[in-house]
C-alpha positions as CSV (number, residue, x, y, z in Angstrom):
1,X,29.5,-24.4,-2.6
2,X,28.9,-23.8,0.9
3,X,25.8,-24.0,1.9
4,X,26.3,-23.3,5.2
5,X,28.3,-20.2,4.0
6,X,25.2,-19.0,1.2
7,X,22.4,-19.1,4.7
8,X,24.7,-17.5,6.9
9,X,25.7,-14.2,4.5
10,X,22.5,-14.2,2.7
11,X,20.1,-10.8,4.1
12,X,17.4,-13.4,4.4
13,X,19.6,-15.4,7.9
14,X,21.6,-12.2,8.5
15,X,22.7,-12.5,12.5
16,X,20.8,-15.8,13.3
17,X,22.5,-17.9,15.9
18,X,24.0,-21.1,14.5
19,X,21.3,-23.2,15.8
20,X,18.7,-21.8,13.8
21,X,20.9,-21.6,11.0
22,X,21.5,-26.0,11.5
23,X,17.7,-25.9,11.2
24,X,17.3,-24.1,8.3
25,X,19.7,-25.8,6.7
26,X,18.1,-29.3,7.7
27,X,14.8,-28.6,5.1
28,X,16.8,-26.8,2.3
29,X,17.4,-29.1,-0.9
30,X,19.7,-28.2,-3.4
31,X,19.6,-28.3,-6.9
32,X,21.8,-27.6,-10.3
33,X,20.6,-26.7,-12.8
34,X,22.7,-25.6,-16.5
35,X,22.5,-22.3,-18.5
36,X,19.5,-21.9,-20.2
37,X,17.2,-24.2,-18.2
38,X,14.0,-23.0,-16.5
39,X,14.2,-23.5,-12.0
40,X,10.1,-22.3,-12.3
41,X,7.6,-21.3,-14.8
42,X,5.5,-18.2,-14.3
43,X,1.8,-20.0,-13.3
44,X,3.6,-22.5,-11.1
45,X,2.5,-23.3,-7.7
46,X,4.5,-21.7,-5.6
47,X,5.9,-24.8,-3.1
48,X,8.9,-22.8,-2.0
49,X,10.7,-20.7,-2.7
50,X,15.0,-20.2,-3.6
51,X,18.0,-18.4,-3.2
52,X,21.0,-18.6,-5.2
53,X,23.9,-20.4,-4.2
54,X,26.2,-20.0,-7.3
55,X,26.0,-18.7,-10.2
56,X,23.0,-16.4,-11.4
57,X,18.9,-16.5,-12.1
58,X,16.5,-14.3,-14.5
59,X,13.6,-13.4,-13.2
60,X,11.5,-12.1,-16.7
61,X,8.0,-12.3,-18.5
62,X,6.5,-13.1,-21.8
63,X,5.0,-10.5,-23.9
64,X,1.5,-11.9,-25.8
65,X,4.1,-11.5,-28.5
66,X,6.6,-13.4,-27.2
67,X,8.8,-11.1,-26.5
68,X,11.1,-11.7,-22.6
69,X,11.1,-8.4,-21.0
70,X,14.0,-9.3,-17.7
71,X,12.0,-7.7,-14.6
72,X,15.6,-8.7,-12.2
73,X,18.6,-10.4,-12.3
74,X,20.2,-12.6,-8.6
75,X,23.5,-13.7,-7.8
76,X,24.3,-15.4,-4.9
77,X,23.0,-15.0,-2.0
78,X,19.7,-13.9,-3.0
79,X,16.4,-15.3,-2.9
80,X,14.3,-15.2,-5.1
81,X,10.4,-16.6,-5.7
82,X,9.3,-16.2,-1.8
83,X,6.5,-14.3,-1.6
84,X,3.9,-16.9,-3.2
85,X,5.9,-19.0,0.4
86,X,2.9,-16.6,2.2
87,X,0.6,-16.2,-0.3
88,X,0.3,-19.5,-1.2
89,X,-0.2,-18.4,-4.8
90,X,1.6,-19.7,-8.4
91,X,4.7,-17.7,-9.6
92,X,4.0,-14.7,-11.0
93,X,7.1,-14.8,-13.9
94,X,9.2,-17.4,-14.8
95,X,12.9,-18.6,-13.6
96,X,15.7,-19.6,-15.5
97,X,19.3,-19.8,-14.7
98,X,22.0,-17.8,-17.0
99,X,25.1,-19.8,-15.7
100,X,25.2,-23.0,-14.6
101,X,24.0,-22.5,-11.0
102,X,23.3,-24.2,-7.9
103,X,20.1,-23.2,-6.2
104,X,18.9,-23.7,-3.1
105,X,14.8,-24.5,-2.0
106,X,13.4,-23.8,0.9
107,X,10.4,-26.1,1.0
108,X,6.7,-23.7,2.0
109,X,5.7,-25.7,4.6
110,X,8.4,-26.6,5.7
111,X,9.9,-23.1,6.0
112,X,6.2,-21.7,7.9
113,X,6.6,-23.8,10.6
114,X,10.3,-22.8,11.2
115,X,9.2,-18.9,11.2
116,X,5.8,-19.9,13.3
117,X,8.8,-21.1,15.8
118,X,11.7,-18.4,14.8
119,X,9.6,-14.7,14.7
120,X,13.4,-13.1,13.5
121,X,13.7,-15.4,10.3
122,X,10.3,-13.4,9.5
123,X,11.3,-10.2,10.3
124,X,14.5,-10.2,8.5
125,X,12.6,-11.3,6.0
126,X,10.1,-8.4,5.9
127,X,13.6,-6.1,5.7
128,X,14.2,-8.0,2.1
129,X,10.6,-7.5,1.0
130,X,10.7,-4.2,1.9
131,X,13.8,-3.4,-0.1
132,X,12.7,-5.3,-3.1
133,X,9.7,-3.1,-3.5
134,X,11.5,-0.2,-2.9
135,X,14.1,-1.9,-6.5
136,X,10.3,-2.3,-8.4
137,X,9.3,1.1,-7.0
138,X,12.4,2.6,-8.8
139,X,12.3,0.3,-12.0
140,X,8.8,1.0,-12.6
141,X,9.5,4.6,-12.7
142,X,13.0,4.2,-14.5
143,X,10.7,2.6,-17.2
144,X,7.3,4.9,-17.0
145,X,8.9,8.1,-16.8
146,X,12.7,8.0,-18.1
147,X,14.8,7.9,-21.5
148,X,16.8,5.1,-22.0
149,X,19.7,6.7,-21.7
150,X,18.9,8.0,-18.0
151,X,17.6,4.1,-16.8
152,X,21.3,3.5,-18.0
153,X,23.5,5.9,-16.1
154,X,20.8,4.6,-13.1
155,X,21.9,1.5,-13.8
156,X,25.3,2.3,-14.0
157,X,25.6,3.5,-10.8
158,X,23.3,1.2,-8.8
159,X,25.9,-1.7,-10.1
160,X,28.6,0.7,-8.9
161,X,26.9,0.6,-5.3
162,X,26.2,-3.3,-5.2
163,X,29.8,-3.9,-6.3
164,X,31.0,-1.6,-3.9
165,X,33.3,-0.1,-6.5
166,X,34.7,3.2,-7.2
167,X,35.0,4.0,-10.7
168,X,34.7,0.9,-12.8
169,X,31.6,-1.9,-12.9
170,X,31.4,-5.3,-14.5
171,X,28.3,-6.4,-16.6
172,X,27.8,-9.9,-15.8
173,X,24.8,-10.0,-17.7
174,X,24.9,-9.7,-21.9
175,X,23.6,-6.5,-23.6
176,X,21.5,-8.9,-25.0
177,X,19.8,-8.6,-21.3
178,X,20.6,-5.5,-20.4
179,X,18.7,-4.0,-22.7
180,X,15.8,-6.2,-21.9
181,X,16.2,-5.2,-18.4
182,X,16.2,-1.0,-19.2
183,X,13.2,-2.2,-21.5
184,X,14.6,-1.3,-24.9
185,X,16.2,-3.4,-27.4
186,X,19.9,-4.1,-28.0
187,X,20.8,-1.7,-30.7
188,X,19.6,1.6,-29.0
189,X,21.2,0.0,-25.9
190,X,24.7,0.0,-28.0
191,X,24.2,4.2,-29.5
192,X,23.3,5.5,-26.4
193,X,26.7,3.7,-25.2
194,X,28.5,4.8,-27.7
195,X,26.7,8.3,-26.8
196,X,27.5,8.1,-23.2
197,X,31.8,7.3,-24.4
198,X,31.9,10.3,-26.9
199,X,30.6,12.3,-23.5
200,X,32.9,11.7,-21.5
201,X,30.4,9.7,-19.4
202,X,31.9,6.3,-19.1
203,X,34.8,3.9,-21.0
204,X,33.7,0.4,-22.2
205,X,36.3,-2.4,-22.3
206,X,34.4,-5.0,-22.8
207,X,31.7,-5.7,-20.4
208,X,33.8,-3.6,-17.7
209,X,32.3,-0.1,-17.8
210,X,34.9,2.4,-16.4
211,X,32.8,5.3,-15.4
212,X,35.2,8.6,-16.2
213,X,32.8,11.5,-14.8
214,X,30.7,10.0,-12.2
215,X,28.9,13.1,-11.7
216,X,28.5,13.9,-15.1
217,X,26.6,10.4,-14.8
218,X,24.7,11.3,-11.7
219,X,23.3,14.1,-14.3
220,X,22.3,11.9,-17.0
221,X,20.1,9.9,-14.4
222,X,18.3,13.1,-13.4
């Protein structure tokens, strides 16, 4: 992984001149995690934020009965844990490497100094946080108002846009993890996949989901 390339391509630092990218690269600490290794726990002090260099990271919370609920899954170039940087508050959830991952750590104090010097970083961060807020609002609406088939249809359409594809998506997480992300259980999710296949909306080939009837899927999403 080339740290500079990941930073330059990230929406957080997009458009910054080379000199400012150099200053950002200078404060970054590269950390490596094995699959299943915890990056930070809920309640840990927010002494900085992170960006996925390689691999995938899940953000999740545990219920009182020990059930895991995945909030987000982040891939290359995506920042996470950034809100505590400005609030100086503990992390509100736990982060764990889904696969062997390289993560970039931005120490809070040094990053804040850069933001003061370079206001354009703050503007980029505002844009990222606004997009994240919209995603949270959509997720809350989906979990509270929509049934599981609608949530799955919405997620598959989201992946189409995210992966830039026309008629298929690749699931980069297990179906068990997807069930947690959608607020259901694996058995229910499997039944819904089978039902959508019977309805001619999708075709499941391993972790690849072929979108057979996009209009039908959009109608299912509601």
